[in-house]
C-alpha positions, 0 to 999 in steps of 0.5 A: 743685072746679076750677070753684069754685076757678077762680071764687074766683080770678076774684073774687080780683083785677080781672077780665081784661076790666076789667084789659085795658080799664084797661090800654089806658086807662093806656097812652093816658094815659101817651102823652098825658102824655108828649106834653103834658109841656111844658104842665105847670108843672114844679114844682106850685103847692101848699103842704105838706099840700094833698094830705093835706087833699084826700084822705079821712082813712080808707080805704074799707070797700068797694072803689071803681071804678077810674074813681073812682080814676083821677079822683082820680089825675088831679085830686088827684095829678098837679097836685101832682107835680114833673115830672122828665120835663119838658123844662124840668127843669134842677135837680139831676140829671134822671132821665127814664124812657124807654118801654122802662124803663116797660114793664119796670117793668110786667112787673116788677110783674106777675111780682112776683119776689123775687130774694133767692136764686138759687132764688127768682129764677134769671132775676133773679140771672143777668140782673143779672150779664149786664146789669152785665157789659154796662154794665161793657163800655160804661164801659170797666171791666175784668173784675176788677170784680164788680157788683150792683144796689142802689136808690140811690147812697146805698145803694151807698156805704154798702155800700162803706164797710161793706166798707172797714171789713170789709177790715180783718178784724183789727178784728173789728167784725162779731163784736164791734162798735165801742162800748166797745172799748179795743182799737179805734182810731177809724176815719177816712174821707176825702173831698173837701169837695165829696163827696155828703152820702150819705157823711156819712149812711153814716158816721152809719149805720155808727156811725162818727160825723161825727167819723169823716170828714175833709173834704179841701180842693179846688183852684180847680177844686173837685177834691180835693187829693191832697197834702192827703189825704196830709197828713191821713192822716199827721196822723191816724196820729200822733193814733192814728186808723186811716185805712180808707177814701177816697171820690173823686168823678167828677162832684161833686154841686154842680159835677160836678168830677172828683177826680184818681182816679189820684193818690188811688188811689196814696195809698190803695194805699200806705196800704192804704186802701179807695178808693171812687169815686162816679160816680153821675151823671157816670159815664154819660158814659164811654159816649162814647169821647171821655169815657172819660178820666174813668175814669182810675184807676178800675181801681185803686179797690176799688169804684165806683158809677154810677146809670143812673137819673140819666143813662141814662133808667132809671126810679128806682131803679137803682144799679150797684155794682162792686167788685174785692173781692166776697169782702170785701163778702160777708164783711161782710153774709152771714148765712144762717139755716136757712130760707134755705139751699138746695142750688143748687151754685155759684149766687150768692145776691145777698142775701149782698152787702147789707143787704136780703133782698128784691130787686126785678127791677131789672135787667130795665129796664136790660136793656130800655133797653140793648137798645132804644136800643143803645150807640150810641143811648144815646151819641148822646143823651148827646152831644146833652146836651153840645151843649145844655149848651155852648149854655147856657154860651155864652149865659151867657158872652155876657151881661155880667150873668152870670158862670160860677162853675165849670168845666163838665166835663159838662153842669151849668153853675154861674153867678150873676147879678151885673150890677154886678160886686159883690163883696159876697157877702151882696148877691149871695146875696140877689139870686140867691136872689130870682132863683131863686124867680122862675124856679121859681115861673114853672112854666116851668123848674126849676133848683136852687142850691148853694154853691161855696167858700161862694158861693151859685150857681145850677145848670143841669143838662142831662140830660133825655131830652125836652129839646131846643135850643129848651127850653134857649134858652127857659130862658135867655130866661126866666132873663134876663128874670127877672134884668132885672126885678130890675135895673130 
């Protein structure tokens, strides 16, 4: 019987020798890919539907050889990929996957652990605790913060806002919901006009409606104005709203501006409003001692989010969420049916702190990365990005045809091409949009755009693990060359 059972198992999946052979081949391909990244166009020259049209419309009835699968991967998939690891990727916020993170993902997939309960994954639960405590120390967060890993900052912020709603327990929203209730005031959330769109999406998802958000004006440095927040809260209270949550940002998406968290926290404390701090990208900079100042006031916040998959070389996705009120988060989400009850004493079940039941072993890759690079190694790489960004900023400043459009507190430079010093915004938008398209269709680099105070601007963000000084200088040379073509 054992022989028959073993024979069935052997046939159930890929044979060991084939697995080993393909595994070696894939590792070799990954190494070659990473070494040749600069030879790929950052953004592929494809149109919507090209990949769909290149693949069969129906699945195969009989299994195919892995060699055939890899051929299609190389010839049909890779050419249609936008290469986020590329040294010329300067758009959005780069998300580079490092080798230790890649290995951790391999092991995570091999073990296929589901950490919904402590019992279903003791190591998943406890390594998450250890790793988030390490990260907390690296950022200078105090021990009053408790942490959990979600997938992205969008999910982290949604959980923060849900906890903020539950914080006002007397509203009984968990029990009664919100629709059709005459005894429930309209809830109001506050954030800067520069806040990430995920805050709007969270409010929509939680049933508060876009009218439940009040956007607070920003100053000349694109930071939320605390006095405007105070005025908005007073105005809403007079109108019958219940202010329940505020979101401050350390490193806004467009220009990486830093809201005055200390002042905002004082207002929220006075008004009994939950304060959530979004530091998804820029929070990583606090690993540097000279940048720890950006965390001023965070110790007074109720929740905080940082994404190691943005600037800490962690493969997508991993978002670290911290709160000083985990009991409120648990109250908002904990629901334990009979089939999930266990007798594990004081063990923590992470399913109690969020929407998802199934949980990947995400902490493993962050643990690998912190151990492999060390705090000093991570800091050195992040510090290098500041140096490279400064080089690009100085090149923009030294060319009279370009102008900076925002301060540069981190490594993102907002600028535009304005050779004639025009003040006609419609003309400048058309000019810079054309320039953006010329730059990105070159395939050499990839940058993005945004709007600041209604003005169309270009963004150049330095945070890639494989980006060096030559890449930055070549990028400026390409941008300048494409811009000169437009001014001829």
